[in-house]
Structures are given as C-alpha cells and as structure tokens.
C-alpha positions, 0 to 999 in steps of 0.5 A: 500500500505504501509503495503504491501511494508513492508511485501514484501520488497525483491519483491518490490526491484525486481519490482523496478529493473524490472521497471528500466530495462524496462525503460533502454531497452526502452531508448536503443530502442528509441536510436536505432529508432532515429539512424534508423530515421536519417540514412534512412532519410539522405539516402532518401534525397540524393537519392530522391534529383533529384525527389524532385527538379523536383516536386518543379519545376513542382509545381512552373511552374503550380502554381507560388508561394512557393513550400514548405508549412510549417504548424504548427503541434503539436509534442512530448511533445506538442511542436509546429513545422513547418511540411514541405510539397510540396505545393498541394493547392492554396496559399490562401488555409486557406482563401478559407477553411474558406469561404467554411466552412461558406457557405457549411453545407456539407463541414462543417460537413465533416470537423468537422467529419474527419478534411479533405475534400475528394473533396477539392476545394483548391487542385491544379491540380498536388496536387491530384497526389502528395497526392495520391502518398505521394510525397507531404510529402517528405520534412518531411524527413528534419523534421525527421533529425531535430528531429521534427518527426520520420519516424514512429509515429502518423500523426502530428495534428494541435491545433484544433484536440487536443480535438479529442484525449481527455484524450488520447492526452498524448499518442500522446505527448509521441512520435514524430509524423511520416511520416508513422504509423499504421494509414497510413498502416491501411487505411489512410483516409478510417479509422474513426478518432476514430480508428485513435486515437486508432492506435496512443495510441496503437503505443505509448504504444507498440512502438519499433524499430522492430515495426518501421521497420515492419511499414516502410515495410508495408508502401511501398505497401500502397503507391503503391496501394494508399490505402485510399489516397486522 
C-alpha cells in the first residue's frame, strides 16, 4: 500500500478529493432529508391534529388508561429513545407477553422467529384497526421533529433484536430509524426478518433524499391496501 501511494501520488490526491466530495454531497443530502423530515412532519401534525385527538379519545373511552405508549427503541448511533405510539394493547401488555411466552411453545417460537405475534392476545379491540391502518404510529411524527427518527429509515428495534442484525447492526446505527422504509413498502410483516435486515443495510448504504421521497410515495398505497399489516 505504501509503495503504491508513492508511485501514484497525483491519483491518490484525486481519490482523496473524490472521497471528500462524496462525503460533502452526502452531508448536503442528509441536510436536505432532515429539512424534508421536519417540514412534512410539522405539516402532518397540524393537519392530522383533529384525527389524532379523536383516536386518543376513542382509545381512552374503550380502554381507560394512557393513550400514548412510549417504548424504548434503539436509534442512530445506538442511542436509546422513547418511540411514541397510540396505545393498541392492554396496559399490562409486557406482563401478559411474558406469561404467554412461558406457557405457549407456539407463541414462543413465533416470537423468537419474527419478534411479533400475528394473533396477539394483548391487542385491544380498536388496536387491530389502528395497526392495520398505521394510525397507531402517528405520534412518531413528534419523534421525527425531535430528531429521534426520520420519516424514512429502518423500523426502530428494541435491545433484544440487536443480535438479529449481527455484524450488520452498524448499518442500522448509521441512520435514524423511520416511520416508513423499504421494509414497510416491501411487505411489512409478510417479509422474513432476514430480508428485513437486508432492506435496512441496503437503505443505509444507498440512502438519499430522492430515495426518501420515492419511499414516502410508495408508502401511501401500502397503507391503503394494508399490505402485510397486522
């Protein structure tokens, strides 16, 4: 490596400049993506405020308790943050999950495979509707404004999912998790966990503001047709 560097010094300088230019354009693109995030998130919060108030009221009436659920997730750089959602489960969901996994081998196997349950007994009546329509994720617009999340990125994971990423966890940590992303428009829960990790790595390596705009556009029909949602 040292010999080659001496022999092609002019080209090395060119490569360095090329790398520097690439990094500069990536930084500019990241700034553009952040501006897009904040602009769309604030606009959506203003427009959807009445709908969010109705959803909160219905949740409280049908299942009294907190209407917003803050769950610790892993964000950019491996930092933990409270990911906000409208509550779609019973108040003691964690305790019920532990009991279910201890008593049901089928549920435990499904949880270990997908970190999700198709027929989750913890979900309240309106919760299934909220999940299918993705209305439960509207509070995450505030996470976007705060900078915890982006509109587009990997689905935010919990500590227990880190091992599923293995050596690819660094790619997940390189970007902010998103409300939507390649996983969401690619089939959501119908996609295997391994494919989901591949989506996240692909996005981390190829992300751009233009790519984010395309994914946001593809998200609309995915939500309307409830592809892979449960």
